[in-house]
LOZA-468443 format. One line per field, with one value per residue (C-alpha): residue number from 1; z, y, x; residue in three letters. Coordinates in pm, 1 decimal. Example, Ala and Ser with C-alpha at 12.3 -4.5 7.8 and 13.67 -1.06 7.14 Angstrom:
<atoms>
pos <- c(1:2)
zz <- c(780.0:714.0)
yy <- c(-450.0:-106.0)
xx <- c(1230.0:1367.0)
code <- c(ALA:SER)
</atoms>
This chain:
<atoms>
pos <- c(1:2:3:4:5:6:7:8:9:10:11:12:13:14:15:16:17:18:19:20:21:22:23:24:25:26:27:28:29:30:31:32:33:34:35:36:37:38:39:40:41:42:43:44:45:46:47:48:49:50:51:52:53:54:55:56:57:58:59:60:61:62:63:64:65:66:67:68:69:70:71:72:73:74:75:76:77:78:79:80:81:82:83:84:85:86:87:88:89:90:91:92:93:94:95:96:97:98:99:100:101:102:103:104:105:106:107:108:109:110:111:112:113:114:115:116:117:118:119:120:121:122:123:124:125:126:127:128:129:130:131:132:133:134:135:136:137:138:139:140:141:142:143:144:145:146:147:148:149:150:151:152:153:154:155:156:157:158:159:160:161:162:163:164:165:166:167:168:169:170:171:172:173:174:175:176:177:178:179:180:181:182:183:184:185:186:187:188:189:190:191:192:193:194:195:196:197:198:199:200:201:202:203:204:205:206:207:208:209:210:211:212:213:214:215:216:217:218:219:220:221:222:223:224:225:226:227:228:229:230:231:232:233:234:235:236:237:238:239:240:241:242:243:244:245:246:247:248:249:250:251:252:253:254:255:256:257:258:259:260:261:262:263:264:265:266:267:268:269:270:271:272:273:274:275:276:277:278:279:280:281:282:283:284:285:286:287:288:289:290:291:292:293:294:295:296:297:298:299:300:301:302:303:304:305:306:307:308:309:310:311:312:313:314:315:316:317:318:319:320:321:322:323:324:325:326:327:328:329:330:331:332:333:334:335:336:337:338:339:340:341:342:343:344:345:346:347:348:349:350:351:352:353:354:355:356:357:358:359:360:361:362:363:364:365:366:367:368:369:370:371:372:373:374:375:376:377:378:379:380:381:382:383:384:385:386:387:388:389:390:391:392:393:394:395:396:397:398)
zz <- c(-989.5:-772.3:-1048.7:-1411.5:-1563.8:-1938.9:-2209.3:-2003.7:-2101.7:-1862.2:-2042.0:-2317.3:-2591.1:-2531.7:-2613.6:-2461.9:-2203.1:-1938.1:-1571.7:-1334.6:-959.0:-692.1:-317.3:-320.8:-595.2:-967.3:-1077.4:-1456.3:-1729.7:-2085.6:-2412.3:-2329.3:-2013.3:-2056.0:-1693.0:-1494.7:-1209.8:-941.8:-1138.1:-1488.0:-1558.9:-1916.3:-1903.1:-2274.1:-2337.5:-2033.0:-1849.0:-1537.2:-1311.2:-972.6:-676.3:-625.1:-350.5:-141.3:3.8:213.5:391.1:725.7:812.0:1159.7:1022.9:735.1:684.8:929.9:680.8:778.9:1153.5:1147.4:790.9:689.0:544.6:433.1:265.2:416.3:578.8:889.4:940.2:854.6:1136.4:1376.0:1300.0:1324.1:1649.8:1796.9:1668.9:1765.8:2141.0:2055.4:1866.7:2045.8:1964.8:1819.9:1609.0:1464.1:1407.6:1215.2:999.0:925.8:837.7:589.9:435.5:416.1:237.3:-16.7:-84.1:-107.8:-352.4:-571.7:-598.2:-329.7:-181.3:3.5:227.2:436.9:682.1:919.8:1262.9:1494.6:1866.5:2112.7:2482.8:2422.9:2156.4:2331.0:2204.8:2128.2:1759.4:1704.9:1892.0:1679.4:1352.7:1470.8:1540.2:1191.2:1040.2:1179.5:1107.4:736.0:665.1:423.0:209.8:236.9:381.4:603.9:723.3:1018.5:1061.6:1414.2:1342.2:1580.9:1400.6:1671.1:1677.6:1935.5:2117.3:2130.8:2266.9:2586.2:2625.6:2254.4:2247.0:2506.6:2293.9:1990.2:2186.6:2305.6:1949.0:1828.9:2117.2:2012.3:1659.8:1446.9:1112.2:1022.7:1212.8:1105.0:1157.9:1066.8:1088.7:980.5:1272.0:1556.8:1739.4:1539.8:1219.0:1229.1:1590.1:1500.2:1217.4:1448.4:1696.9:1421.3:1302.8:1659.9:1701.1:1354.6:1410.1:1755.5:1620.7:1271.0:1101.1:783.0:801.7:644.3:696.8:617.3:461.4:376.4:319.7:219.1:-83.5:-58.5:17.0:341.3:629.0:423.2:593.9:296.2:249.2:608.8:579.6:273.9:437.8:752.0:543.0:372.5:696.7:871.8:577.7:532.4:154.1:12.8:359.3:384.2:226.3:222.5:161.9:21.5:-47.3:-205.0:-115.5:-386.7:-651.7:-584.5:-654.5:-976.1:-1143.2:-1045.8:-678.4:-727.4:-924.4:-642.1:-402.6:-644.7:-702.0:-326.1:-295.3:-569.1:-393.4:-69.6:-262.8:-106.2:-201.3:-271.4:-218.3:-418.9:-286.1:-554.6:-409.5:-82.6:-213.5:-488.7:-235.7:28.8:-177.6:-307.4:-89.7:-39.6:-408.2:-577.1:-935.6:-1113.7:-823.9:-745.4:-767.6:-522.2:-621.7:-594.2:-936.5:-1026.9:-1372.9:-1257.6:-968.8:-1190.9:-1456.5:-1190.4:-1102.3:-782.2:-693.5:-720.6:-598.9:-610.3:-302.3:-152.4:185.3:314.0:236.0:311.1:601.2:659.7:462.5:165.5:161.7:-118.1:-247.0:-252.3:-201.1:-574.3:-665.4:-1034.9:-982.4:-799.6:-1092.1:-1344.2:-1155.7:-1157.0:-1534.7:-1623.5:-1298.6:-1332.6:-1715.3:-1736.8:-2048.2:-2302.4:-2512.3:-2305.6:-1972.3:-1969.5:-1964.1:-1636.3:-1442.9:-1369.6:-1203.3:-960.8:-800.0:-838.3:-867.1:-741.4:-407.0:-381.8:-394.5:-134.2:99.4:31.2:-62.8:-121.4:-424.0:-569.4:-940.2:-1243.1:-1285.1:-1202.2:-832.2:-736.0:-482.9:-650.6:-544.0:-871.5:-1018.9:-1339.3:-1507.4:-1741.6:-2022.9:-2306.4:-2372.7:-2121.7:-2221.1:-2115.9:-1771.7:-1597.1:-1837.0:-1866.9:-1486.1:-1546.1:-1318.9:-1110.6:-1220.5:-1009.5:-711.0:-590.1:-267.4:-203.2:-444.6:-309.2:-488.3:-243.5:-468.5:-783.4)
yy <- c(-2908.3:-2843.7:-2667.4:-2565.5:-2305.2:-2355.2:-2103.1:-1785.5:-1421.2:-1224.4:-895.4:-653.0:-874.3:-1117.9:-1403.1:-1738.6:-1884.0:-2152.8:-2070.4:-2333.9:-2306.6:-2503.0:-2456.7:-2127.0:-1966.2:-1904.4:-2124.1:-2112.0:-1904.2:-2029.7:-2068.4:-2435.3:-2630.1:-3005.0:-3093.2:-3307.3:-3155.6:-3248.9:-3047.0:-2898.9:-2629.6:-2515.4:-2147.4:-2145.6:-1805.0:-1618.4:-1340.5:-1411.6:-1118.3:-1082.4:-1085.8:-760.8:-528.5:-338.3:-57.0:138.2:-16.9:-4.5:-360.1:-269.3:-25.4:-240.8:-331.2:-91.3:137.8:17.3:58.2:437.6:572.2:885.8:1061.5:1382.0:1195.7:1439.1:1369.9:1555.0:1324.2:1016.3:1104.5:1180.5:860.2:643.2:812.1:712.3:355.3:276.5:236.4:-28.9:-248.1:-572.5:-814.3:-1056.8:-783.9:-668.7:-1028.8:-1113.9:-800.2:-789.6:-1160.2:-1106.4:-814.5:-1014.8:-1298.0:-1047.2:-932.1:-1284.5:-1402.5:-1101.5:-1178.8:-961.2:-1137.9:-841.2:-583.5:-280.3:-203.6:91.9:-21.4:252.9:301.2:579.7:597.5:590.8:318.8:96.7:-126.5:-451.5:-363.0:-342.1:-667.0:-839.0:-721.1:-847.1:-1185.5:-1190.1:-1116.5:-1448.6:-1638.0:-1549.9:-1556.0:-1849.1:-1653.4:-1292.8:-1108.9:-822.5:-514.2:-341.6:36.4:170.8:456.3:739.4:844.0:1094.3:1266.8:1229.3:1556.6:1648.0:1303.6:1236.1:875.8:808.3:846.2:571.2:352.9:413.4:288.6:-14.1:-96.8:-78.9:-297.7:-550.1:-566.2:-297.6:-289.7:78.4:405.8:583.5:936.2:1199.9:1547.0:1737.9:1599.7:1718.5:2042.6:2110.1:1919.6:1976.6:1863.3:1554.7:1478.3:1531.5:1278.0:1024.0:1048.7:1017.0:688.9:561.5:620.4:462.5:143.5:160.6:157.8:314.5:588.4:602.4:916.1:1028.5:1355.5:1685.4:1533.7:1831.8:2011.7:2318.6:2363.3:2559.1:2432.9:2191.4:2015.3:1818.0:2065.0:2024.2:1646.0:1637.4:1855.4:1641.6:1324.8:1452.5:1585.1:1250.0:1046.3:877.4:912.3:630.3:530.0:766.5:708.5:934.1:851.9:1081.2:1397.4:1550.1:1908.7:1941.8:1875.6:2226.4:2400.4:2580.5:2444.9:2741.2:2648.7:2274.8:2224.5:2307.2:2082.5:1790.5:1848.8:1839.5:1520.5:1361.3:1464.6:1309.0:997.8:1009.0:721.2:828.5:606.3:756.2:652.8:737.1:547.2:741.2:1075.4:1090.8:1008.0:1262.7:1541.9:1858.5:1828.1:2205.0:2294.3:2418.7:2383.7:2254.2:2012.7:1918.6:1552.3:1593.7:1297.7:1365.1:1454.9:1106.9:1185.4:1487.3:1293.9:996.4:1214.9:1370.6:1027.8:983.3:630.2:636.3:353.6:295.4:160.6:107.6:286.2:142.7:-120.8:-27.6:212.8:581.1:695.8:463.8:298.7:53.7:-170.9:-544.0:-565.9:-574.9:-362.6:-409.4:-211.4:60.1:81.1:86.2:373.4:567.5:544.5:797.7:993.9:1062.0:1070.7:750.5:613.4:761.9:537.5:625.5:630.6:307.9:83.1:248.1:159.6:-208.7:-121.4:105.5:-201.9:-433.1:-321.0:36.8:-57.0:-348.6:-88.3:129.8:-166.7:-286.4:-634.7:-871.6:-1101.4:-960.1:-978.4:-1203.3:-1329.9:-1635.4:-1629.9:-1425.4:-1548.5:-1751.7:-1526.1:-1476.0:-1442.9:-1591.2:-1358.9:-1457.0:-1237.9:-1309.1:-967.1:-812.9:-463.4:-553.6:-682.9:-388.2:-271.9:-620.1:-636.1:-1007.7:-1294.1:-1429.9:-1794.3:-1908.1:-1742.2:-1874.6:-1760.3:-1866.1:-2156.3:-2288.8:-2256.1:-2070.5:-1987.6:-2164.5)
xx <- c(-113.0:-418.3:-612.3:-565.9:-794.9:-788.6:-876.4:-899.3:-848.0:-627.4:-549.8:-650.7:-505.6:-793.3:-553.2:-643.9:-407.4:-405.3:-342.2:-207.4:-256.6:-72.8:-29.6:-216.1:-7.3:-31.8:258.5:231.4:67.1:107.9:-86.9:-128.2:-44.9:-37.6:35.8:-203.4:-404.7:-654.2:-906.1:-910.6:-1169.1:-1235.1:-1333.9:-1420.5:-1265.3:-1394.2:-1212.8:-1008.1:-915.5:-745.9:-983.7:-1173.9:-1048.5:-1305.2:-1095.8:-1348.7:-1647.4:-1828.4:-1927.4:-2048.3:-2309.1:-2435.4:-2802.1:-2966.6:-3144.5:-3493.6:-3447.9:-3462.7:-3473.7:-3284.4:-3588.2:-3413.8:-3128.2:-2877.6:-2542.4:-2661.6:-2959.5:-2752.3:-2511.4:-2799.1:-2988.7:-2678.9:-2581.7:-2919.0:-2893.0:-2533.1:-2595.0:-2855.8:-2607.2:-2521.3:-2240.7:-2491.5:-2650.5:-2318.1:-2211.6:-2530.2:-2538.6:-2166.4:-2166.8:-2449.4:-2263.0:-1940.2:-2116.1:-2252.8:-1897.4:-1759.6:-2028.0:-1950.4:-1580.0:-1425.2:-1124.8:-970.8:-1140.4:-1050.7:-1329.9:-1360.3:-1478.2:-1590.2:-1627.6:-1696.5:-1778.8:-2156.1:-2156.0:-1904.9:-1627.4:-1806.4:-1856.8:-1481.2:-1423.5:-1687.0:-1530.9:-1191.8:-1351.7:-1505.8:-1165.2:-1047.8:-1371.1:-1377.2:-1003.0:-1029.5:-1277.1:-1158.5:-857.0:-970.2:-784.6:-954.9:-930.5:-986.3:-1223.8:-1330.0:-1652.3:-1751.2:-1412.5:-1138.5:-1077.6:-1447.0:-1539.2:-1339.2:-1234.8:-1198.2:-819.7:-789.0:-1018.2:-796.2:-495.3:-691.1:-797.7:-437.6:-324.9:-590.7:-450.7:-615.3:-436.5:-477.1:-525.6:-842.9:-961.9:-1217.0:-1059.0:-1370.5:-1571.9:-1352.3:-1282.3:-965.5:-890.3:-514.4:-484.0:-685.6:-442.1:-143.5:-279.3:-349.5:10.7:137.6:-53.2:38.5:409.1:401.5:241.3:398.0:57.3:-77.0:-340.9:-687.3:-897.7:-1249.7:-1139.4:-1315.4:-1659.5:-1876.1:-2019.2:-1796.2:-1429.1:-1458.0:-1247.5:-1041.7:-752.3:-617.2:-331.7:-218.9:-254.7:-26.9:236.4:223.7:254.2:567.6:717.3:668.9:798.0:461.8:437.8:224.2:100.3:-196.7:-538.2:-842.3:-1206.9:-1476.8:-1268.0:-1579.3:-1491.8:-1228.9:-1494.6:-1627.3:-1296.1:-1202.0:-890.1:-674.7:-726.0:-749.1:-428.6:-182.2:-377.0:-367.5:3.8:59.8:-147.9:61.9:383.9:256.0:144.3:-201.8:-434.3:-793.1:-1095.8:-1383.9:-1724.6:-1981.2:-2278.2:-2271.7:-2155.3:-2417.1:-2687.9:-2586.5:-2431.0:-2592.3:-2902.8:-2926.5:-2884.2:-3201.7:-3073.4:-2762.1:-2742.7:-2384.3:-2297.9:-2014.9:-1796.2:-1424.1:-1274.0:-1152.7:-1014.8:-815.6:-666.0:-586.5:-425.0:-201.5:-65.1:-266.4:-371.7:-753.6:-977.2:-1353.0:-1529.4:-1875.0:-1853.0:-2180.4:-2439.7:-2802.8:-2775.3:-2866.6:-2560.0:-2621.8:-2967.2:-2885.1:-2606.2:-2541.4:-2166.6:-2087.8:-1786.2:-1862.8:-2183.2:-1989.6:-1747.1:-2029.7:-2193.8:-1865.9:-1831.1:-2105.8:-2079.3:-1705.5:-1696.1:-1494.8:-1662.9:-1423.8:-1202.5:-896.4:-1078.3:-1276.1:-966.0:-858.7:-1174.1:-1112.3:-782.7:-973.2:-1130.3:-829.6:-466.9:-512.1:-670.0:-426.6:-148.8:-320.3:-369.1:-11.5:-126.1:161.9:180.1:-141.4:-218.0:-222.7:132.9:340.1:415.9:110.8:-141.8:-413.2:-700.7:-884.6:-1233.2:-1369.5:-1619.7:-1900.1:-1773.4:-1531.5:-1377.6:-1141.4:-1255.1:-1611.4:-1518.7:-1685.3:-1955.3:-2104.7:-2136.0:-2084.2:-2177.0:-1891.2:-1870.1:-1577.0:-1411.1:-1078.5:-911.4:-551.1:-591.8:-921.3:-1253.9:-1478.4:-1775.4:-1891.4)
code <- c(MET:ASN:LEU:ILE:LEU:LYS:ASN:VAL:VAL:ILE:ASP:GLU:SER:ASN:ALA:LEU:VAL:ASP:VAL:ALA:ILE:ASP:GLN:GLY:LYS:ILE:VAL:LYS:ILE:ALA:PRO:GLN:ILE:ALA:ASP:SER:ALA:ASP:ARG:ILE:TYR:ASP:ALA:GLU:GLY:ARG:VAL:LEU:ILE:PRO:GLY:LEU:VAL:GLU:SER:HIS:LEU:HIS:LEU:ASP:LYS:ALA:LEU:ILE:ALA:ASP:ARG:MET:PRO:ASN:ARG:SER:GLY:THR:LEU:LYS:GLU:ALA:ILE:GLN:VAL:THR:GLY:ILE:LEU:LYS:PRO:THR:PHE:THR:LYS:GLU:ASP:VAL:MET:ASN:ARG:ALA:SER:ARG:ALA:LEU:GLU:MET:LEU:ILE:ARG:ASN:GLY:THR:THR:TYR:LEU:ARG:THR:HIS:SER:GLU:PHE:ASP:PRO:SER:GLY:GLY:PHE:HIS:GLY:PHE:GLU:THR:ILE:MET:ALA:LEU:LYS:GLU:LYS:TYR:LYS:HIS:PHE:ILE:ASP:ILE:GLN:VAL:VAL:CYS:PHE:PRO:GLN:GLU:GLY:ILE:HIS:LYS:THR:PRO:GLY:THR:GLU:GLU:MET:MET:VAL:ARG:ALA:LEU:ASP:LEU:GLY:ALA:ASP:VAL:VAL:GLY:GLY:ILE:PRO:TYR:ASN:ASP:THR:ASP:ALA:ASN:GLN:HIS:ILE:ASP:LEU:ILE:PHE:GLU:LEU:ALA:LYS:LYS:TYR:ASN:LYS:ASP:ILE:ASP:LEU:HIS:GLN:ASP:PHE:ARG:ASP:ASP:TYR:LEU:GLY:GLN:SER:ILE:GLY:TYR:LEU:CYS:GLU:LYS:THR:ILE:LYS:GLU:GLY:TYR:GLN:GLY:ARG:VAL:SER:VAL:GLY:HIS:MET:THR:SER:ILE:ALA:SER:MET:PRO:ASP:VAL:GLN:LEU:LYS:PRO:ILE:ILE:GLU:LEU:MET:ALA:LYS:ALA:GLN:ILE:ASN:VAL:MET:ALA:LEU:PRO:MET:THR:ASP:LEU:HIS:LEU:GLY:GLY:ARG:ASN:ASP:GLU:TYR:ASN:VAL:ARG:ARG:GLY:VAL:THR:PRO:ILE:ARG:LYS:LEU:ARG:ASP:ALA:GLY:ILE:ASN:VAL:CYS:LEU:ALA:SER:ASN:ASN:ILE:ARG:ASN:PRO:PHE:THR:PRO:TYR:GLY:ASN:GLY:ASP:LEU:MET:GLN:VAL:ALA:MET:LEU:ALA:ILE:PRO:VAL:ALA:HIS:LEU:GLY:GLY:ALA:ASP:ASP:LEU:PRO:THR:VAL:LEU:SER:MET:ILE:THR:THR:ASN:PRO:ALA:LYS:ALA:LEU:LYS:LEU:LYS:ASP:TYR:GLY:MET:TYR:GLU:GLY:ALA:LYS:ALA:SER:VAL:VAL:LEU:LEU:ASP:THR:LYS:ARG:TYR:GLN:ASP:ALA:VAL:ILE:ASP:VAL:PRO:ALA:ARG:LEU:LEU:ILE:ILE:LYS:ASP:GLY:PHE:VAL:THR:VAL:GLU)
</atoms>
């Protein structure tokens, strides 16, 4: 064997087992493994989990909060400020900032990432090209899916559709979109599906990001998903608008989302910061209703969205902190709710990203994280140090 991790906890039973790793795979899990190995590591009863999965992030916009601060804290100013800054980004600038953000993620146990990389005629294409280069540069530390993302809309920004095609020709993994920031949300969705079907790619949209439910397009998106046979292949980030709906209106939408098998990436750090800014009292928190979606059988994930920029002026790339924040915000601290949180940063996003051989079982890829905690149930609430990070069988951080 290459490596044997002895005396680890891998599930709610808190029973101690040994995990053997060879040629990048988990090859054996047993109460005791007596085989020899290049290295034997005694975890002394600590928790071992699959590598964390960051399912929604913007590497190209990371670490710019101090350049032109969003003083009002509103989504409107965040978009304005970022729009001014984007034309100033150079390849070297994006490379340096995105690399720093990636190394934050890696140190905190993230082994898989989906990042939205944007472009438009004024901002240029070099940011996308840089992120694609980083995907290759960091592949031994983290697997990256790149979403081609038209932040400024498509129809309202001439030239963007051609840039979407170019990005897909250059190897973008997922087709992104932002229906609420275009001239017609439904037409935007139609074009996204046209591109996705042509290139056989999954879809990941910034969807209905607002405090109220005016102008929603989630219903149309679900119907389109079912019509095109794309069930399970469409993900949405934010989805804050449905948090403002009474149950009588929300229930049929959630049922339709479940039928379309929509994946939802909840982004509490950003949505708490930007939401409810015009409320004078009983300020809305604006995070998508995680428990209601989960209870309806919808695949719900937790993600960071941004790290220290006008949309989210904090964060250090630690998904455990994102999950910990979601526990009180989304009422996930109950006895039946807390056990579902860890999966929102591991197996749920792995499902959304269609990761192969992911998990903690014999035959799975050996991309795992050893936590400095000894009770599986405390894996999130301890926000434990990551003692050992293994990617495809190799120790990358210790």
